[in-house]
N, C-alpha and C positions, 0 to 999 in steps of 0.2 A: 108408328102412327101413319096414317095416310094424309098427306098434305094435299091441299086443293090446287095450288098453283106452283109454278116455278117463276121466280123473279129474275130476269136477265138484265144485267146492266151492260150497256154498250161502252166500248173503249175509246180509242183514239179518234174515231170519227166525230165524237162530240166536240172536237176542237175546230170544226169546219164552219162555224159561224152561220151566215145566211144560207149556206148550202146544207145545213144540218138535216133538214127535212128530207131532202133527196137521199142522203146517205143512210138515214134511219130506215127509209123505205127499202133501200137496197139490202140493208142488214136483215130486215124482217123477211125478205125473200130468201136470203141465204139460210136463215134459221128454218124456215118452212121446207126448203129443199133438203136440209140435213135430216128432217124429221118426217119424211114422206111415209115411212112405215107405220106412223101413228096417226091415222086419219081422224081419230076421235078428238085430237087436240084442237083447241081454239085459242085465238091470239088477241091481245089488246096492247096497243102501243101508247106510251106516254113519253114525256121528255127524257130522252136518253135511256129509255127502259122498254122492255117487252114483258108483258105478263102472259104466261102460257097456262091456260086452264087444262088440267090433266084429264078430266072427265073419265076417270077410271084407269087411265094408262099407268104403266109402271114408272113411277116418278124417278126411281134410282137409275133405270136404264135410259130414260130420256135425258136426265142430268148428265150421265156419263157421255152420251153422244154430244151434248152441247159443249163439253169441255174441249172438244177438238174443232170447234167452229171459230174461224178467225173473226176478230172484231168484237168478241165477247170479253168483257173485263172480269165479271164475277157472276155467279149464279147462286140463288138461295131458294130452298124449298120453303113455302109459306102457307099459312092458313089465312083465309079471308074472313073477316068479321064485318058485321053491319055497323053503321054509324050509331052504335048503341054501347054505352059504357059496360054494361054487364056482359054483352056478347064479346066485347074486346077483352075483358078480364078473363073470361072463360077460355078464349083462344090463347091468350098469353100463358095461362097456367098449363094448358095442354102442351104447348110448345116446350116449356121448361121441363115438364115431367117426362117428355119423350127424349130429351137430350141425353146422348151418351158420349163420354162417360158422365156419370152424375156430377153436376157442378156443385161447388160449395160456396162460391161467390158469384155475384152478377152485378150488372148495372143496367139501367134503362137508357135507351136512346130513341128519341121520337123525332120523326120528320113530318111536319104538318104542312104538306104541299097544298091541301085544300083548306083555304083560309076561312071558309064558312063553318068549319067544324067548331062546336061551341066551347071546347076546352083548348087552351094553348099548350105548347110543348111541355112547359114546366109543370102545369097542372096534371097532364097525362103521365109524366114521370112519377108523380106522387100517387095518383089514383090507381094506376095499374101496378106500379112497383110495390106499393103497400099491400095490395091484394095478394100478390105472389108471395111476399114474405109471410103474411098471416097463414097461408096455406102450405108453406114449406118450411117447417121449423128449423131444418138443418142449414138453411140458406142464409147468407148475410150479404150486405152490400159492400162492394169494393170498387170505387170509381177509377182507381189508378190501374190495377192489374187484375181485372175480373176473370174468372174462368169462362164466363159466358156474357155476351152483350145481347140483351133482349131488345129487339128493335120493333118499332111500330112505324109503318109507312102509311100515313093518312092521305088517301087520294079521294077524289070525288066519287069514284065507283065503289069505294069500300076501304076498309082498313086492313092492311097486310101485316101479319105478325110472323116474325122469324128470328132465329138466332144463329143459323149456320150460313157461312159465306164460303163458297167454293171458287177457287181461282179458275178463270177461263184461259183460252189461248192468247187473248190480247190481239193487238195489231189492228189491221183494217179488214173490212169485208173483201173477200176474194174478187179480184178483177177490178176493184175500184181505181187502182193506179196503173191500169194498162196491162200489156202482155209482154213477156220476155221469153227468150229461148235458153233453156238450161242444158249445159253440156254434162250428160249423165254417164259417168265412167263405169259404175258398178262398185266403186270403193265406198269407204265410210263417209267421205266428205261431201261429195256432190249431192246425194239425197238430202243431207242436212241443209246444204245451200238452197236446194229447191224448196224445202219446207220453210226456210227462213224468208225466202222471196215471196212465197204465197202468204205468209203471215203479214207481210207489209203491203198486201193488197194487190200483188201481181198474179195475174193468170199466167201459167207457164205451159209451154210445150217443151219436150225433151228431145235431145239428139244424142244418139249413141253410135260410136264408130266400131265396126267389127272387121277383123282381118281373116276371114275364112280362107284357107283351112288352118291358118296358124292359131286362130282362136276357135274354141269349141262351141257347139250349140248350147251347152250348159252355161257358158258365159253370157250368151244372149238371153237365155231363159232367166238367168239371175237378174239381168237388167229389167226384163219385163216384169219380174216379181217386184222389183223396187218401184217401177212406175205404177204398178197396181197399188202399192201401199201409199204412194203419194196421191193417187187418185182418190183414196179414202178421204183425204183432206181437201182435194181440189175438185172432186166431183167427176171430172172427165179430163183426161190428159192425152194429147197426141204424142206418141213416141216415134221419132224418125230414126230408122235403122239405116246407117250409111255404110256402103262397102268401101273399105279403106285399104285393101290389100295392095293394089297397084301403086297407089301413092306412097304407102309406107315402104314397100320394097324398093321403089325408085329412089326415094330419099336415102335409104340405107346404102345404096350403091354409089353415093357421091363421095364416099371415103372421108367423111367428116363426122366420125363417130361421136366426138364430144358435143356436136351440135344437133344430133339426130332428134333429140326430144324437143329442142327449140323449133326446128324445122317442121316437125310433125304437128306440134300444137299451133303453129301459125297457119298451117293448112287446115286444121280443124276449125279454127276461128273463121277462116274464109268460107268454108262450107256452111258452118252454122249461121253465118251472117246471111248467106243467100237464102237458106231455108227460112230464116227469120223474116226477111223481106217479103217472101211469098206468103207468109202467115200473118203479116201485119204486126209482128213483134218489134218493139222499139229498143230492145237491149238484149245483151247476152249475159248469162249468169254462169259463173264457174265456182268450183269448190276450193279455190286457191286459199292457202293459209300461209302467211308470210314466214319464210325461212324453213318450211316443213320439209321440202325436198329441193333438188337442184333447180327445177323449173319454177320454183316459187320464191326464189330470192328476188329482191327488188330489181336487180339488174336483169334477171331473166323475165320477170313480169313486164318490165318496160319494153324489152325487145319483142316478146310474144304479143303483147297487147297492141302494138303498132300495126299489126296485120288487120285489125278490125276498124271499121269506121263507126259502127254503132257503139253506144256506151257499154262498157264492160263492167258488170257489177260483181263484186267479190264479197259477199256478206260474211264470210268466215275469216277474212284476211287478218283480223286482230285476235282471233281465238286460238288457244292452244289445243293440242290434240285431245286432252282429257275432257275439256269442255265440249268438243265436237262429239266425242264418244258418248258422253252423258245425254246429249240431245238425241243422238241416233238411237240410243236405248229407249228413251222416252217415247219417241215417235214410231218405234217398231221397225226400223230399218237395219239395225246393227247386225242381227243374226244372219240376215241375207247378205249383207255387205261383206262379211268375213268368210263367206264360202270360198274355197280355194280354186276358183276358176280364173284363169288369166284373161285380162282384156288387152287390147292392142297397145296400150300405153306401157305394158310391162315387157313387150317384145323389143328386141334389139337394143336393150338398155345398155349403154357403155359402162365400163368400169369407172370412168372419170368424166361424168357429164359436165358441161360448162355451167358454171354458176354466175358468170358475168359475161355473157356472149357479146360479141362485137356486132352491132347492127349492120355496119357496112359489109362485113364478111358474110353475114346471113343473107342480106339482100343480094349480094354478089352471086351466091350459090343459086338463089331463086331466079335471078336474071339469066344465069347460064342455062337453066332449064327452059326458060322462055315459054314458047307456046305449049310445050309439052306439059308444063305445070298447070297452065290454064285449062288445057284439055282434060287433064285428070281431075281437076276440081269440078269442072262442068259435068263430067261423066259420073262422078261420085254423087253429085246432086241429082242427076237424072236417074240414077240407079237406086235412089233411096226408097225404101218401103216405109209406110206409115201405119202404125197400129194404134187404134183409138182405145185407150185403156179406161176402164171404170174400176170401182172398188171390187166388182165381182169378176173382173178379168177382161180380156180383149173384146171389144165391141165390133170392130171392123178393121180390115187390113186393105190398104190400097196404096198405089204410088202417090207420091206427094203431088198435089194439084198445082197447076199453073195459076197465074193471077186471073186468067180468063174463066177458068172453070172451078174456081174456089167455091166450096160448098158450105163453108162455115162463116 
């Protein structure tokens, strides 16, 4: 059957009290942005909800797109009835008859938000439920574990009838909680960390370190593909491509093989932090998962993290690998992440990397490099290229802007 509307229930933003109106307005804007290819749609807002009138649009396709919009709790296809009992009964019966698989038990659930409606919730349970039972002989009532819950949402603008509730992405509307810089390696974990950060309302930019000619163009293309997929959820993402060859080879020449990963990741954080400051990002995001590799033990994360002044967010830190893989499969990054192209983090990996590095030793090596280390960090930042990614692909490529000529 063809439903009239989609009922969108908003998620965590409803917890924001007096600022709720501002957040609901932001959420409506994000929904409209995600549905720009459907100009025929129209929108109505209510307390913690958005009603989308389909006006002939493909409801299944619109619903599918909405399941990936952050800040949405659930979505339901609904029929709209007038404030007339017979019209409501007709809509309720149509919704039940269209439900697949065919239900054998049901219960009624009525929300009477518009108090001027002449019948209260208990009366509507009986008046509509009895009509459905009379016209569906195979159906019976089960208030504890029904196959279907038939719901009426009585609002001033009409009565919305439905029985299907589809989970949304949850979280906060994108950008509501500020901006962060994601370290995007090309593996399984970092794209999931980026998606998780966006789900909590963070706009993200991404930074990737390449070591040409040790790493191939295919490795960079792989990261661009991952950024494109993240842009499907984020709308538009800037991907900063940082030349890391000189820094990486210089660190490898210090004859501290067991500390090479620690030294590299500290330099990456310094570069990412400078790019974040230029972009107005207030935090760094990594795909670290506690104990997964040598650089992600608690001791390693402590020493590496001290290189950054900005907050270092690790959304996957308590997840195991299987959880991360399941999310990557669901968000569409897994197949790209497992392509066999090396990134710079897999180069010069020692046989026995330090799992509990000594901070004073690490800082001593960096101090010995002195101005050379600072120069290489500055040159890496200056040599960064920025690709603006959308879900359709690269939008524009340019050197990373200074604070004076920032265009965003």
